[in-house]
N, C-alpha and C positions, 0 to 999 in steps of 0.2 A: 208665452210658455217658456219662451226663452231665459228668462230673468227670473223666473220665480225658479226653475231649475239650476240657474247659474248659483240661487241665493240658497237651496237648502242642504248641495254637493258639503260648500265650506262648512256648515251646520254641522251634519251627519261627520265630516270627517273629524270635525272636532269634536263631536261627541263618544267616536270610537274611538282617539285620542284619547281621552279622558277616561275611558271605561277601562285602557292599557294601563295608563299611570295608575289608576289605582288600587287595581289587583297587581301591578308588582310591586314585592317587599323595595323598600329603598336601599338603594347601597348605602345607606348608613349602617342600616339594620342591619342589610347583609355581611356587612363586612364587620362587625362588631361580632360579630353571632358564630362568624366562620374562621378570624383571624385568629391565626397561628403565625406563628413566625418555620417555615418554612423545612430549615435545622431544625427545628423542635420537634417539630409534626414529624419527621421522617426517623428521629432516632427513637418515639412512645413503638412507632410500628413496628420497627427494630424488636426494640425489647418483648413487645409484642407477642413477634412474630416466635422471638427464640424460648418466652415461657412458656405459650398458653394457645393452646389451637379447639379452644370453644367455638369459637366464628373467623370466619373471613376480616377482622381486623379492617381493612383496606378498604376493601368495597361492603359493609355494613355499615360503617362507622367514620368515614373519609374528615369527618367534621368533631374529634372524640369531644370534643368541648364545649360543642355546641349541646343550648338547651334543648333536654328531650330528643338529643340522638345523644344523649352519652353511654359510654356503659358502667355496669356496675364498679367500684372498685375505683370507680378515676374522681378527682375532685380538682377542682381547676378553678383560678382565680382572677381580673383585670387585675393587669400590672401596670407602671405607670407610665408604660410607654403604651396607653391604652390597648392592648397587647392580652388575648389568655394565653395563660401560662398553667401547668401543672402541678400539684401542691402535692395529691397524696396516692398512692399508688397503694391498693392491697391486692393479695396473690393466694391463693391457694387453696382455700377454702368457700362454699358457695353461700349468698349466694356473689359471690364478688368470681374472679376468671380464676377458674383448679389451670391445675401446672401440668402438660401432656410429661409424658415418662421422659422424655429424652430433655424433658427442659433443665438449663445449663445457670450457672447464677450470669446476667448480664451486664457486667461492669457501665457499661450504659445507662444507669439509672441515675451516674454520678459524673453528667455530661447535658444534665434536665433545670436548668442552673435557677428555679424557683422551685424543685424541690422542697418539701417540708419535714413528710414521714412517709417512711416508704415496710411495707412489710409483708413478707414468706414466709408462709404459717399451714404445714404441709406439701410443701411445693419441690423440694427436693429430695426425691423417697425412692430414687430408683439409678438416674444415671449417676455419678458418683463426678463432682463438681467443686469448686474454691470458691473462694471471695477473691477477688482479685482489685483491684486498683490500679490505675494506673495514673500516678502525682501530673502528668502534666496535662493530661486531659480532663484535671478535678476542676469540674465548673462549678459544681452543685455549694454552695457555702450560704448556700440557706438553708440545708437538712439540720431538723432540730433531731429526727427521731428516726432507726432504725431500728429492725424490728427481727430478726428470724430464728424461725421456733420450731419448731419438731424435722429439722430434716436432715434422716440420716446417710444421707448422701451428701451433703456437707464436712466436707472431708480436709483437710492440711493446717494450717494454722492459720492464727489471727493476723493479718495485716499490717507490719508497721504503721501503713501507708494510711490506716484510717485517722490517723492523728490529724489528718491535713483538714480534717471536718472540726474547724473551728467552731462551729456553731452547734455542733453535737451536744443534746442533751440528755439524750435514752441515748444506752448501746444496749440491746440485747443481742445474747449470742445460743440459748438457751433451748438444749435437748439435741442436742445438731451431733457432729462428731465430730469435732476438733481436735487435737493436740497440740502440743508443747507449751514454749513459756506464755505469759502477759511479751506483748511487745511494752516494754517500758516505755516507748515514747506514749503509748496511748494514757499514761500518768497525766499529759501534759495538757491532756483537756478542758482547761480550768472552764470550762460553765459545763462539766457534765454534772449530771443530778443521779440520777441513774443510774446502778451497773450491775449487767443479768449476765453472768456467764455458766449458772446451771450446768447440769448432765450433760460432760464436753470428756475429755479427755487427756485435760492442760496437766499440763506437770511443776515441776521446777519450786521454789517457794512464793507467797507473797509479796510481790517486790518490795522495798523500800521508799518508792517511793508516790506511796496510795496514798500516801499525804499529803500526795501537793493536790489530788481532788477538794479542793475545801468546801465546794457548792455540794458533796456529794451528799444527799438521802438516803438512798438504798444502795447497798453495794451486798452481792450474792453469786460467793462463790463456789455453791454448797457441789454437791456427786463433784467431785475430777479429784484428783490426786496428786495434789498438789503439800507436799513436806514444809516442813523446817518449821520455826514458829509466827506466833501473830507478829509480826512488827510493830516497834510500838513506837511510829509513826502512826499508826493508827490511832494515836490520840489528839491526833492533828487535825481531826472531821468533824469540827465543830459542829454542823448541822446535823451528823447523822441517827438518824434513825431507825435504821434495819442493818444490822449486820448475820449476817451470814454461810455461817464457813462447817456449818455440816458436814460426815460422812466425806472427810478427806485424810491421809496420813501428820494430819500439821502437833510436833508435838511442840515444847517446853510448856510453862503457863501463861496463865494470860496476864497480859500486860500492867502494868501500874497505872501508864496514860492511860487504862480505858474511862479511870473518873473525872478523863476531862470531856465524856459525850451527856453533857448535860439531856440531851434532848432522844435518848438510844430507849424505843419502847419496845423492842427485838433484835436478841439473842439470842441466835443458832449456833452452839457448838459442837451437838451428839456425834457420836462415830469416827471420836480424833484421836492420839494419842497423848492428849494432854496431862498434865500428872502436878503433882506441888500446892503451894497454898492459893487461895481467892489473895486482888489482892489489897490491899486496904484500903484503899480510897468505894469498894463496891458498895456501901451505904449512901454511895454521893447522888448511883441513877436511879435518884425517883421516880423518873418518867418510865422507867421499865417493866411491862406488864407480861411478857411474857419470855423465859429464860430457861431454854435448851439444850445442857449438856448430858444428857447420860452414855451412855457408853463410852470412859474415861477410866485409866487406869490411875485413879485421884489417891485412892489410899490415905483419907486422911477425915480430919472429923467433920461436919456437917458445919459451915459457917454459920457464926449464930447472926451473922450482919444481913442476910435474906430479910430478916424478920423486922424488918427497919426501912424493906421497900412495901413504903404502904400499897400501890397500886401496884402489883404484883398477882399476875390474873392468871396464871401456868407457872409454875415450877416442878421441871422433870431433872432426875439426880439422879436415875438410875443406874443399875448394873457396874457401878464406877472405884467399889472396893468400903464407900462412906462405914468408919466405924464411931464407936459409939451411942450418946442419943439422940432422941430429936428434937431438938432447943423448942425450951418453949414458948423462946420468942415467934414460932412461927404460927403462934398461934389467932397474933395480930394481926395475922393477913386477915384484915376480914372482907378485900376483892378478888379471895384464890377463888378460884373453879376446877383447876387439875393442879397435882399436887401430885409425885409419882417418885417413890422412895427406894423402889421393891429390885432384890438382887443384892442387896449393899450385903453390911456387918453390923447391924445396927442394934443394941442391946436397950433394956429398959421398959420401960416403960412407956406408952402410948398419951404424947401431952391430952387432959381430961380439957385442957380449953379446944382443943380440934373439935369435943361438942356446940362450937359457937360458931362456926364457920360455914355462916348458915348460906352464901350462896356455893360450893365448893360442892359438885354434881360425879368427880371421877377422883376418891380416892386410893391409891393401893401402894401400900407398905407389907408386900407377902415377902416372903423366903428373904427373911431377916434373920433375927437372935430377939423378937419383942419377946416382954414376957408381960403379967398382970393380967386385969380384967380392964376386956375392952368396955371405954371410958364414954358408951354409944346407948341411947334412946331408944325404943321402939321405933317412935318419929323420923328420928337422921335415920333409922337403916332404913327403912323404908322410903326414905326420899332418893336415896341416892342406890340401892337394889343389888344389881349386878352390877356396879359400876364401884360398889367397894370390892374391893382385894385383900384379905389381910391372913392368908393361907402361907404356910411354911413357915411359920413362927411359933416350933412345938410348945414357949413356953404360954404363948397366949389365950384366952378363952371368953364365956361370954356370958355373961350373970342368968339365970336361970329362967329371971322375971321376964330376957329378952330374949327368952330363947328360939320364940315360935314364930318372931318377927322377919325374918332373912335367912337364904343361903347366903354365910359373910366367907367360910372357909373354913372357920374355929371350934372348936369342942365347948361344949356347957361347963363351966367352972363346979365341979366335984365328981364330972359323970369320968369311966376308964374309958376317955376315948382314943381313936387311929387314927394314922396316918392325919393329923390334925387338921380331919374334916367334921363339920359340925354335922351332931349330929341333927332332927326335928324328929321330937317327941312323941308318941304317940297320944291322942286324946285318948278318952278312958273307953271311951266306946267305939273305939276301931282299938285297941290294945287289944292283937290275940292273944290270948290264955295256955297256957301252961299246956292243959289236955291240948289243941288244939293241932298245937304244935305234935304235941305225940301224935297225936294221929296223922296230920300230913306226911310226920315221916315216914313210918310204918306202912303206910299208902304206896307211897314212893321207894318202897324194899321190896314188896310184893311188886308191884310192877315190873322192876330187875330184875327179877326172880322166875314169872311170866316168862318174861323175853328170853331166861336165858335157856331155861326149860323147854321151853318153845325150839329154840335152833336145835336143843338136843337129838329131836325127832327125826 
């Protein structure tokens, strides 16, 4: 009996230990899922506590990078040191962590050594805050994308210390309340591919140093208060595809160096104070698909060179005092979908070739001095419908055979039209006779007289 017990007990003990060993996660597995540098982990918690109050991050997410435990808006990767590191943070809009009313810009993000992307969207909306960078504490050398959008309480100037982010490729500081000039140090960021500073209150000239950004593909400085000319150095951005300087107070003319941008497909210069002639090399922009230059005091004839840009899909030159005739070469823009030439001083007839623009769906030639017969058949008129506006051209008229196609803002040729608006003819079955008109007039006068007599009683 004793021997039997002494034999069974060790077996039982071994069985219990085996069960406990199998049911407990291995040390290596647990270490892999929770292994973060303590300083990086503490930095992350401080960032979260500065920005968001959605949760108690320390208690509910003690291991932010652990699979199945991490919060939305964070991405982590294992580094060469076999530790988990934060590589991406998103704040401001659900499902990502939202920002509390007292949220301020956490410059601690620049101390996350492996951070690659960070987004603050609609985050700083109540408490005023600034982008602050401490150069001697800048550790995030891997940061490739910094995006701060729609933060009305983000004030102050763009700190020059951002230029220390040598790996940065995308810098978006859009729809904030930033002021001052662009620090020239920003243009030393040689890896920058996209620079978006739109919808702020930035001032000063567009610096000549912009030409240093040799890898730039997109440049958007629209809706600010920039003055002065477009720098000639813009022509050094050989990889540029998008250029948007609209809604500023930029003066001078488009520089001749623009012809050195063979990849440029989008150029917007509307709502500025540009004037003078177009560059001679305009026709070299064979990749150009969108050219938007409304509302500038140009006061010159329309350049015929636009007719050589075969890829053009949208051409907007409204409200800029253009004179002379519409070049017939524009009829060769077979990819054109939108042509806006309204509010100018154009004369002559509409080019007949416009009727062959099979892709166009928006054509506005209103408020000019155009004349002659509209060269569009009923099929063309119906296809554009309300997207065709020819009003405000006293000399224009529509062929009677096309008069019932659609309202386009001009009268019918041979009729006494006023106010330069088309008069749709009645069908014979619908046209009121003179007898009926007289009857309705007499009846109306009788009603007025009746009310007058009744008021005297």
